[in-house]
C-alpha positions in Angstrom: 75.5 93.7 210.0 75.6 90.2 211.3 76.6 87.6 208.7 75.5 84.0 209.1 77.0 81.4 206.9 76.9 77.8 207.8 77.6 74.4 206.1 75.0 71.7 206.7 76.1 68.2 206.1 72.9 66.3 206.9 69.4 66.4 205.5 68.0 66.7 209.0 70.1 69.9 209.7 69.1 71.2 206.3 65.4 70.7 207.1 65.7 72.4 210.5 67.5 75.4 209.1 65.0 75.9 206.3 62.2 75.8 208.7 64.0 78.1 211.1 64.1 80.9 208.5 60.5 80.2 207.4 61.3 79.4 203.8 59.2 76.2 203.6 57.3 73.9 205.8 59.3 71.5 207.8 57.6 68.5 206.2 58.4 69.6 202.6 62.1 70.3 202.5 63.8 67.2 201.4 66.1 68.0 198.5 64.8 66.1 195.4 66.7 63.4 193.9 66.7 63.4 190.1 68.0 61.0 187.6 70.5 62.0 184.9 69.7 61.3 181.3 72.3 60.2 178.8 75.1 62.8 178.6 74.0 64.6 181.7 75.5 64.8 185.2 73.4 65.7 188.2 75.1 68.1 190.6 74.0 67.9 194.2 74.3 70.9 196.4 77.3 70.6 198.6 76.2 72.9 201.4 73.9 75.8 202.2 74.4 79.5 202.7 72.3 81.1 205.4 72.2 84.9 205.4 70.6 87.4 207.8 68.0 90.0 206.7 69.3 92.9 204.7 70.3 96.3 206.1 68.4 99.3 204.6 70.7 102.0 203.3 69.6 105.3 201.9 71.4 107.9 199.8 71.7 110.0 202.8 73.5 107.1 204.6 75.9 106.9 201.6 76.6 110.6 201.5 77.2 110.8 205.2 79.7 108.0 204.9 81.4 109.8 202.0 81.7 112.9 204.1 83.4 111.2 207.2 85.1 108.1 205.8 88.3 107.8 203.9 88.0 105.6 200.8 88.6 101.9 201.4 92.1 100.6 200.7 92.6 100.7 196.9 94.4 97.9 194.9 96.4 99.6 192.1 96.1 96.6 189.8 93.6 93.7 190.3 95.2 90.6 189.0 93.5 88.4 186.4 93.1 84.8 187.6 92.8 82.2 184.8 90.8 79.0 185.5 93.8 76.8 184.5 97.3 76.5 185.9 99.6 79.5 185.4 101.9 77.3 183.3 99.1 76.2 181.1 97.9 79.7 180.7 101.3 81.1 179.9 102.0 78.4 177.3 98.6 79.0 175.7 99.3 82.7 175.5 102.8 82.0 174.0 101.3 79.8 171.4 98.7 82.4 170.5 101.4 85.1 170.3 103.5 82.9 168.0 100.5 82.5 165.7 100.0 86.3 165.7 103.6 86.9 164.5 102.9 84.7 161.5 99.6 86.5 160.6 99.9 90.1 159.2 96.2 90.0 158.4 93.3 87.6 158.6 92.3 85.5 155.6 89.7 87.3 153.5 87.5 84.2 153.6 86.5 85.1 157.1 85.8 88.8 156.5 82.3 89.5 157.9 79.4 90.2 155.6 77.1 93.1 156.3 73.7 92.4 157.9 70.6 93.7 156.4 70.4 96.7 158.7 73.3 97.4 161.1 72.4 99.3 164.3 73.1 103.0 164.6 73.7 105.4 167.4 70.3 106.8 168.3 71.3 109.0 171.3 74.2 111.3 171.9 76.8 109.1 173.6 77.6 109.8 177.3 81.0 110.3 178.8 81.2 107.7 181.5 83.2 107.6 184.7 87.0 107.8 184.4 89.9 106.4 186.5 90.5 109.6 188.5 86.9 109.8 189.6 86.4 106.1 190.2 89.4 105.2 192.1 92.5 107.3 191.4 95.0 104.6 190.4 93.1 101.3 189.9 93.0 99.1 186.8 91.3 97.5 185.1 87.9 99.4 185.3 85.5 96.4 185.0 83.0 98.5 183.2 79.5 97.3 183.5 76.0 98.9 183.3 72.3 98.6 182.8 69.4 100.7 181.6 66.2 101.3 183.6 63.1 103.3 182.9 64.7 106.7 183.0 68.2 106.1 184.2 71.4 104.3 183.1 73.6 102.9 185.8 77.4 102.5 185.2 79.4 100.5 187.8 83.2 100.2 187.8 86.1 99.6 190.1 85.4 101.2 192.6 82.4 103.6 191.8 78.7 103.6 191.0 77.3 106.3 188.7 73.7 107.1 187.7 72.9 109.0 184.6 69.7 110.5 183.2 68.9 108.5 180.0 67.3 111.5 178.3 70.0 114.1 178.9 73.1 112.2 180.0 73.3 114.3 183.1 74.9 112.8 186.2 72.4 112.1 189.0 74.8 110.4 191.5 78.4 109.3 191.7 79.5 107.4 194.8 82.3 105.1 195.8 81.3 101.5 196.3 82.6 101.5 199.8 80.2 104.3 200.7 77.4 102.7 198.7 77.6 99.3 200.5 78.7 100.8 203.8 81.8 98.5 204.0 85.3 99.9 204.6 87.4 96.9 205.7 88.6 95.7 202.3 88.6 96.9 198.7 85.4 96.2 196.8 85.7 95.2 193.1 84.3 93.0 190.3 80.9 94.9 190.2 77.9 94.1 188.1 74.4 95.6 187.7 71.1 94.4 186.2 67.7 95.9 186.0 64.6 93.8 186.7 61.9 95.3 184.3 59.2 93.1 185.8 59.5 94.4 189.3 61.4 97.7 188.5 64.3 96.9 190.8 68.1 97.5 190.4 70.2 94.6 191.5 73.9 95.3 192.1 76.7 92.9 193.1 80.3 93.2 194.0 82.9 91.3 196.1 85.6 92.4 198.5 89.1 91.0 199.1 89.4 88.5 202.0 89.2 89.8 205.5 91.0 86.6 206.6 91.5 83.0 205.4 87.9 82.3 206.7 86.0 85.4 205.7 85.3 87.0 202.3 82.2 89.0 201.5 80.0 89.0 198.4 77.5 92.0 198.3 74.1 92.2 196.8 72.1 95.5 196.7 68.4 95.7 195.8 66.8 99.0 195.1 63.4 99.6 196.7 62.1 101.4 193.5 63.0 102.1 189.9 65.2 105.0 191.2 68.8 103.9 191.2 69.8 106.7 193.6 68.3 104.7 196.5 67.3 103.5 199.0 68.7 99.9 198.8 68.5 96.7 200.8 72.2 95.6 201.3 73.2 92.0 201.8 76.7 91.0 202.8 77.3 87.2 202.3 80.3 85.4 203.6 81.1 83.1 200.6 84.1 81.4 202.2 81.7 78.6 203.3 84.2 76.0 204.2 86.6 78.3 206.1 89.2 76.8 203.8 91.2 79.9 202.5 89.0 80.0 199.4 89.2 83.1 197.2 85.8 84.0 195.6 86.6 85.7 192.2 84.9 87.1 189.1 81.3 86.8 190.3 78.6 86.8 187.7 75.1 88.1 188.0 71.9 86.9 186.3 68.2 86.5 186.8 65.2 84.6 185.7 61.6 85.5 186.5 61.7 84.2 190.1 65.3 84.5 191.3 68.7 86.2 191.2 71.6 84.0 190.3 75.2 84.4 191.3 78.2 82.4 190.2 81.9 82.8 190.8 85.3 81.1 190.3 86.9 79.9 193.5 90.7 79.6 194.0 92.8 78.1 196.7 96.1 79.7 197.8 97.8 78.7 194.5 95.4 77.4 191.9 91.8 77.3 190.6 89.6 74.9 192.6 86.1 75.1 191.0 83.2 77.4 190.2 80.1 77.8 192.5 76.5 78.8 192.1 73.6 79.9 194.2 70.2 81.4 193.5 68.0 83.4 195.8 64.2 84.0 195.4 63.4 87.6 194.4 60.5 87.4 196.9 63.0 87.4 199.7 65.6 89.7 198.3 63.2 92.4 197.2 61.7 92.5 200.7 65.0 92.5 202.6 64.4 89.1 204.2 67.0 86.6 205.3 67.5 83.5 203.2 69.0 80.0 203.2 69.8 78.5 199.8 71.8 75.5 198.5 75.3 76.1 197.2 76.3 74.1 194.1 80.1 73.4 193.8 82.4 71.6 191.4 81.4 73.6 188.4 83.8 74.4 185.5 85.3 77.8 185.2 83.4 81.0 184.8 79.8 79.8 184.3 77.5 82.6 183.1 74.0 82.9 184.4 71.5 84.4 181.9 69.1 87.3 181.8 65.9 85.4 181.1 63.3 87.2 179.0 60.4 84.8 179.3 58.7 82.5 181.9 60.8 79.4 181.3 61.0 77.3 184.4 64.4 76.2 183.4 67.4 78.6 183.6 70.5 77.8 181.5 74.0 78.7 182.7 76.8 78.3 180.2 80.6 78.1 180.5 83.3 78.1 177.8 85.0 75.1 179.4 86.3 72.5 179.0 87.0 73.4 175.4 88.3 73.4 172.7 85.3 71.8 171.0 82.8 71.8 173.8 81.1 74.2 176.2 79.3 73.2 179.4 75.6 73.9 179.9 74.0 73.8 183.3 70.2 73.4 183.6 68.9 75.1 186.8 65.3 74.2 187.8 63.2 75.6 190.6 65.7 78.3 191.2 63.6 80.2 193.7 62.7 77.1 195.8 65.7 76.2 198.1 64.2 72.8 198.9 63.7 71.9 195.3 66.5 73.5 193.3 68.3 71.2 190.9 71.3 71.6 188.7 72.2 69.3 185.8 75.3 69.5 183.6 75.6 68.6 179.9 77.8 69.6 177.0 77.4 71.4 173.7 79.7 70.7 170.8 81.1 73.9 169.2 83.6 74.7 166.4 87.1 74.4 167.9 88.4 77.5 169.7 91.6 78.5 171.6 92.9 81.2 173.9 93.4 84.5 172.0 96.7 86.4 171.7 96.8 89.7 173.5 95.9 92.8 171.5 98.5 94.9 169.8 98.5 98.7 169.8 99.9 101.3 167.4 103.0 103.2 168.6 104.0 100.8 171.4 105.1 97.3 172.0 102.8 97.1 175.0 99.9 94.7 174.5 96.4 94.8 176.0 95.1 91.8 178.0 92.5 89.6 176.2 92.0 87.1 179.0 91.4 83.3 178.5 88.5 82.7 176.1 85.9 82.8 178.9 82.4 84.1 178.6 82.7 87.4 180.5 79.1 88.5 180.8 75.6 87.2 181.3 73.8 85.4 178.5 70.4 86.3 177.1 67.9 83.5 177.3 64.6 83.6 175.4 62.6 80.4 174.8 65.2 77.8 173.7 67.6 80.4 172.5 70.7 81.3 174.5 73.2 84.0 173.3 76.8 84.6 174.5 80.2 85.7 173.1 83.8 85.2 174.0 87.2 86.3 172.6 89.2 83.6 170.9 92.1 83.1 168.5 91.2 83.7 164.9 94.1 83.3 162.5 96.6 84.8 165.0 94.3 87.7 166.0 92.0 88.1 169.0 88.4 88.1 167.8 84.9 87.9 169.4 83.0 84.8 168.6 79.2 84.7 169.2 76.9 81.8 169.6 73.2 81.2 169.6 72.6 77.9 171.4 69.4 75.7 171.2 69.0 74.7 174.8 66.4 72.0 173.9 68.8 70.1 171.6 72.2 71.2 172.9 73.1 72.3 169.4 74.6 75.5 168.0 71.9 77.4 166.0 74.6 79.8 164.7 78.0 81.1 165.5 80.3 83.6 163.9 83.1 86.1 164.3 82.9 89.9 164.2 85.8 92.4 163.9 86.5 95.9 162.6 88.9 95.0 159.7 91.2 92.3 158.4 94.1 93.8 160.4 92.2 94.8 163.6 92.6 93.2 167.1 89.2 92.8 168.7 88.2 91.6 172.2 86.4 92.4 175.4 83.0 91.8 173.8 79.5 91.6 175.3 76.2 90.6 173.7 72.5 91.0 174.5 69.2 90.3 172.7 65.7 91.6 173.1 62.4 89.8 172.7 62.4 90.4 169.0 65.8 88.7 168.6 67.5 92.0 167.8 71.0 91.4 169.0 73.5 94.1 170.1 77.2 93.8 170.7 80.0 96.0 172.0 83.7 95.3 172.0 87.2 96.9 172.1 89.3 97.2 168.9 92.7 98.4 167.8 94.2 98.4 164.3 98.0 99.0 164.4 98.5 99.1 160.6 95.8 101.8 160.3 97.2 103.6 163.4 93.9 103.2 165.2 94.0 103.2 169.0 91.5 101.4 171.2 88.0 101.9 170.1 84.6 101.4 171.7 82.7 99.7 168.9 79.2 98.4 168.5 77.2 96.3 166.0 74.4 93.8 165.9 72.0 91.7 163.9 68.3 91.2 163.4 66.4 87.9 163.3 66.1 88.0 159.5 69.8 88.5 158.9 71.9 85.6 157.5 72.9 83.1 160.2 76.4 83.6 161.7 76.7 87.2 160.6 77.4 90.4 162.7 78.8 93.4 160.8 82.1 95.2 161.4 80.1 97.8 163.1 80.7 101.4 164.1 83.1 103.2 166.4 81.4 104.9 169.3 84.7 106.4 170.4 88.3 106.2 169.3 91.0 106.7 171.9 93.6 109.5 171.2 96.6 107.4 172.2 97.9 104.0 173.2 97.7 102.7 176.8 100.9 102.3 178.8 100.2 102.8 182.5 102.9 100.5 183.9 106.1 98.7 183.2 104.2 95.5 182.3 104.4 94.3 178.7 100.7 93.3 178.8 98.5 95.9 180.3 95.2 95.0 182.1 92.1 95.8 180.1 88.4 95.2 180.7 87.9 92.8 182.5 84.5 93.1 180.8 82.1 95.4 179.1 78.3 95.4 179.0 75.3 95.5 176.7 71.8 95.9 178.2 68.4 96.1 176.6 66.3 99.2 177.3 63.1 98.1 179.1 61.1 100.9 177.4 61.8 100.4 173.7 64.1 97.4 173.3 67.1 99.3 172.1 70.6 98.5 173.3 72.8 100.4 175.7 76.5 99.8 175.7 79.4 100.7 178.0 83.0 99.9 177.5 86.5 101.0 178.4 88.5 103.7 176.5 91.8 105.5 176.9 91.8 109.2 178.1 95.6 109.4 178.1 98.5 106.9 178.0 98.1 106.2 181.8 94.4 106.8 182.4 91.4 104.8 181.4 87.9 106.2 180.8 84.6 104.8 179.7 81.9 105.6 177.1 78.1 104.9 177.1 75.8 104.8 174.1 72.3 103.9 173.1 72.0 102.0 169.8 69.1 100.6 167.8 67.8 99.4 164.5 
């Protein structure tokens, strides 16, 4: 597969390239200039990415590769890269740990109140992929998933699994290397979404660098609603400046017209910036080549949304710079490469800080809770934008959710949820349906109660009191603590997923669990009100 990736520094070159790939007429490709309003910053695209047409890959192609190819090189442990200096991150974690020592339990004043009707498990939960099947020795799993019409897709490091929604039966299990047809470097950080408008699966993942000038981001687009194939496969060289950039933690979202990808970018030592590009579905879903603007200079870990309506504005949010503000990016004309604009503004939020790592019963080993970033796609519906991150609550890690008003840049509601006054809660995801039913999943331990890592779920309905999500229910409780290495803080997550069923609006969750002290597993469940 030939990869084309060029940087254009002049508007003339930009116009010629757009015309070359047939995206727009030559006379109508000047990038618009927009004026910022008070409190806003216009972000101009720094360059463009030009990508060749996709390669069609069938299930038979994948299975043939599995039969004749050895697995791609496997990284035993994929490191977490915070979007601040290592010294700042270590100091923030030390401060959070010190607060945890002083807090045997949370103050009762922040105990969650029950909503009117907490969600319940409405389908027998499914045993998801485990470490042995997925990769042998990799960690963390990066559990992610999405529900389609009849199937649930789970994607992890380094495997893709398709399940029948009605029976839980496995329909396909394949290594990502064989799925994408790429064997040069390890593929990781996978994500999957289902487009219920066009009945397409969209799958993304990245690979480690081939060289200081080449690193690939993959996009796969199913041709039908059947997740077992075939797929259009795109391989995009995201090292656009040949500058030893490392593209990390890519995010995947969509509006009605485009697929949106963001990622953190690191230099050889430290975080540089986050970047964003959007590609028209009309091109991706037909396997066509594309040329799109690349926006750079964003704050760390911006999350694109899953947009439920026809809003011509798409809102991307990042939990930076903190501690009392988050950043909102307004993306317009996302499917028109000659007219795409991006504007940054801020939303004031209650103060937050990096969480302590999660304690476990029976061991001094902790579980990694990351750096207070949003870890998964938002849900956007009208002026409402939902997301969640794990922060420090009275010396404990706890998920904090938000509903933002994108028209006013105000917080409509926010609140914490956790299992008990002594639980450690993290690795949360959130999704909402068109009725504003909200579903969440997260990881939880409770050392005083001798409870090992749980997969938990909860939620809220539109009529519930603002700021409230119940303590929820355990979908699965692990039989032991997790201690796979000599590290004092074990990798966990890096993320979970909640997705809305396109058929009935219920929620599907997938999250990490522990099979034994050195082996991770995963659990899938359908929940609803």
